[in-house]
Structure formats: C-alpha cells, structure tokens
MARLUM-690644 format. One record per residue (C-alpha): residue number from 1; residue in three letters; x, z, y. Coordinates in Angstrom, 1 decimal. Layout:
N
<atom NUM, ALA, <X, Z, Y>>
...
//
This chain:
130
<atom 1, MET, <-8.6, 4.9, -39.6>>
<atom 2, THR, <-4.9, 5.5, -39.4>>
<atom 3, THR, <-4.4, 2.5, -37.2>>
<atom 4, ALA, <-7.0, 3.9, -34.7>>
<atom 5, LYS, <-5.2, 7.2, -34.7>>
<atom 6, LEU, <-1.9, 5.5, -34.0>>
<atom 7, LYS, <-3.3, 3.5, -31.1>>
<atom 8, SER, <-5.0, 6.6, -29.7>>
<atom 9, MET, <-1.7, 8.6, -30.0>>
<atom 10, GLU, <0.2, 5.7, -28.4>>
<atom 11, ARG, <-2.2, 5.7, -25.5>>
<atom 12, LEU, <-1.9, 9.5, -25.1>>
<atom 13, LEU, <1.9, 9.2, -25.2>>
<atom 14, GLN, <1.9, 6.5, -22.5>>
<atom 15, ASP, <-0.5, 8.6, -20.3>>
<atom 16, GLU, <1.7, 11.7, -20.6>>
<atom 17, ALA, <4.9, 9.6, -19.9>>
<atom 18, GLU, <3.2, 8.3, -16.8>>
<atom 19, VAL, <2.4, 11.8, -15.7>>
<atom 20, PHE, <6.0, 12.8, -16.3>>
<atom 21, ARG, <7.3, 9.9, -14.2>>
<atom 22, SER, <4.8, 10.8, -11.4>>
<atom 23, LEU, <6.1, 14.4, -11.4>>
<atom 24, GLN, <9.6, 13.2, -11.2>>
<atom 25, LYS, <8.8, 11.0, -8.2>>
<atom 26, GLU, <7.1, 13.9, -6.5>>
<atom 27, THR, <10.0, 16.3, -7.2>>
<atom 28, GLN, <12.5, 13.7, -5.9>>
<atom 29, LYS, <10.4, 13.3, -2.7>>
<atom 30, TYR, <10.5, 17.1, -2.1>>
<atom 31, ILE, <14.2, 17.2, -2.8>>
<atom 32, SER, <14.8, 14.4, -0.3>>
<atom 33, GLY, <12.7, 16.3, 2.3>>
<atom 34, ARG, <14.7, 19.5, 1.6>>
<atom 35, THR, <18.0, 17.7, 2.0>>
<atom 36, GLN, <16.8, 16.4, 5.4>>
<atom 37, LEU, <15.8, 19.9, 6.4>>
<atom 38, ASP, <19.3, 21.1, 5.4>>
<atom 39, GLY, <20.8, 18.5, 7.7>>
<atom 40, GLN, <18.5, 19.6, 10.6>>
<atom 41, ARG, <19.4, 23.3, 10.0>>
<atom 42, ASN, <23.1, 22.5, 10.0>>
<atom 43, GLU, <22.8, 20.6, 13.2>>
<atom 44, ASN, <20.8, 23.3, 14.9>>
<atom 45, LEU, <23.2, 26.0, 13.7>>
<atom 46, SER, <26.0, 24.0, 15.4>>
<atom 47, VAL, <23.9, 23.9, 18.6>>
<atom 48, LYS, <23.3, 27.6, 18.3>>
<atom 49, GLU, <27.0, 28.4, 17.9>>
<atom 50, GLU, <27.7, 26.3, 21.0>>
<atom 51, MET, <24.9, 27.9, 23.0>>
<atom 52, ASP, <26.1, 31.4, 22.0>>
<atom 53, LEU, <29.4, 30.6, 23.8>>
<atom 54, LEU, <27.6, 30.0, 27.1>>
<atom 55, ASP, <26.9, 32.7, 29.6>>
<atom 56, ASP, <23.5, 32.9, 31.3>>
<atom 57, SER, <24.8, 31.2, 34.4>>
<atom 58, ALA, <25.7, 28.0, 32.5>>
<atom 59, VAL, <23.7, 24.9, 33.3>>
<atom 60, VAL, <21.8, 23.5, 30.3>>
<atom 61, TYR, <19.9, 20.2, 30.3>>
<atom 62, LYS, <17.1, 19.1, 28.0>>
<atom 63, MET, <16.4, 15.5, 27.1>>
<atom 64, MET, <12.8, 14.6, 27.8>>
<atom 65, GLY, <12.3, 11.0, 27.1>>
<atom 66, PRO, <15.0, 9.0, 29.0>>
<atom 67, VAL, <15.5, 11.9, 31.5>>
<atom 68, LEU, <17.7, 15.0, 31.5>>
<atom 69, VAL, <15.8, 18.1, 32.8>>
<atom 70, LYS, <17.5, 21.3, 33.8>>
<atom 71, GLN, <16.6, 24.2, 31.6>>
<atom 72, GLU, <17.3, 28.0, 31.7>>
<atom 73, THR, <20.0, 28.9, 29.2>>
<atom 74, SER, <17.9, 31.8, 27.8>>
<atom 75, GLU, <15.0, 29.4, 27.3>>
<atom 76, ALA, <17.2, 26.9, 25.5>>
<atom 77, LYS, <18.6, 29.6, 23.3>>
<atom 78, GLN, <15.1, 30.7, 22.4>>
<atom 79, THR, <14.0, 27.2, 21.6>>
<atom 80, VAL, <17.0, 26.7, 19.2>>
<atom 81, ASP, <16.2, 30.1, 17.5>>
<atom 82, LYS, <12.5, 29.1, 17.1>>
<atom 83, ARG, <13.5, 25.8, 15.7>>
<atom 84, LEU, <15.9, 27.4, 13.2>>
<atom 85, ASN, <13.2, 29.9, 12.2>>
<atom 86, TYR, <10.7, 27.0, 11.6>>
<atom 87, ILE, <13.2, 25.0, 9.6>>
<atom 88, SER, <14.1, 28.0, 7.4>>
<atom 89, LYS, <10.4, 28.5, 6.6>>
<atom 90, GLU, <10.0, 24.9, 5.8>>
<atom 91, ILE, <13.1, 25.0, 3.5>>
<atom 92, GLU, <11.5, 28.0, 1.7>>
<atom 93, ARG, <8.2, 26.1, 1.3>>
<atom 94, TYR, <10.0, 23.0, -0.1>>
<atom 95, ASP, <12.0, 25.2, -2.5>>
<atom 96, LYS, <8.7, 26.6, -3.8>>
<atom 97, LEU, <7.2, 23.1, -4.1>>
<atom 98, ILE, <10.3, 21.9, -6.0>>
<atom 99, SER, <10.2, 24.9, -8.3>>
<atom 100, ASP, <6.5, 24.4, -9.1>>
<atom 101, LYS, <7.1, 20.7, -9.8>>
<atom 102, GLU, <10.0, 21.5, -12.1>>
<atom 103, LYS, <7.9, 23.9, -14.0>>
<atom 104, GLN, <5.2, 21.3, -14.4>>
<atom 105, GLN, <7.8, 18.8, -15.6>>
<atom 106, ALA, <9.1, 21.3, -18.2>>
<atom 107, GLY, <5.5, 21.8, -19.5>>
<atom 108, ASN, <4.9, 18.1, -19.5>>
<atom 109, ARG, <8.2, 17.5, -21.3>>
<atom 110, ASP, <7.3, 20.0, -24.0>>
<atom 111, LYS, <3.9, 18.4, -24.4>>
<atom 112, LEU, <5.6, 14.9, -24.7>>
<atom 113, SER, <8.0, 16.2, -27.3>>
<atom 114, HIS, <5.1, 17.6, -29.3>>
<atom 115, LEU, <3.1, 14.4, -29.1>>
<atom 116, GLN, <6.2, 12.3, -30.1>>
<atom 117, ALA, <6.6, 14.5, -33.2>>
<atom 118, GLU, <2.9, 14.1, -34.1>>
<atom 119, TYR, <3.2, 10.3, -33.5>>
<atom 120, GLN, <6.3, 10.2, -35.8>>
<atom 121, GLN, <4.4, 12.1, -38.5>>
<atom 122, LEU, <1.5, 9.6, -38.2>>
<atom 123, LEU, <3.8, 6.7, -38.4>>
<atom 124, SER, <5.5, 8.0, -41.5>>
<atom 125, LYS, <2.1, 8.8, -43.2>>
<atom 126, SER, <0.8, 5.3, -42.3>>
<atom 127, GLY, <4.0, 3.8, -43.7>>
<atom 128, ALA, <3.6, 5.7, -46.9>>
<atom 129, VAL, <-0.1, 4.7, -47.3>>
<atom 130, ARG, <0.7, 1.0, -47.1>>
//
C-alpha cells in the first residue's frame, strides 16, 4: 500500500515539475518578445527624434521593397507615432502575460513544495515501517 502511494506521489511530483518547466518556457518566450519590442520602441523613438528635427518642407523617403518612395513629412511622422503607439500597447500586453505566468509559476512552486513535503513524509513513514 505504501509503495503504491509513493509511486503515485512520485508521478504527481513529476507531472507538477513538468508543468513548472512549461510555465518557465512560456514566461521566457514572453520575456524574449518583450525585449524585442523594447528594441523596436527604442529604434522608433530615435527615428521620431530625428523626424521632429525636420520641418514640413523636408524631403522624406520611405523604403518599399527595393525602391525608395517620396513621402510627405507629416505622413511619415504620423506613421512613426502610430507605430510607437502600437508597440507601447504590445509591451503592456506582454507585461500582463509575463505577470500572469509568474503568478502561475508561484502557485505551481507552492504546490510543488507542498507535494515534496508530503513525499518526504511518506518516505520517512515507509522507511520506519520496514
């Protein structure tokens, strides 16, 4: 009877550990995505700073495939602003995803600790029985 409980507990511990590893992978994926978004935001902020130095009569070109196409300065500024707005919203979304995964990890970590304590108790009881 005790051996069956031990095996059952071992399996449960393995399953929970796998869930924990999976949560860690997902969290890392979101952190990586957020880091990429930070890079894009910084790049676009630099472009915005440069664009703010231009007056409306400046000539701006936009790369479309292998061709440079003339674009109105005001239109280019709007495009950069829209892109920055979109990136900021994505960063907020990723922050929430990361926070949620970290909360899940904390809950899973607590559950794992509890299961390990139970497993240790079972081990000590089975050792005392023998």
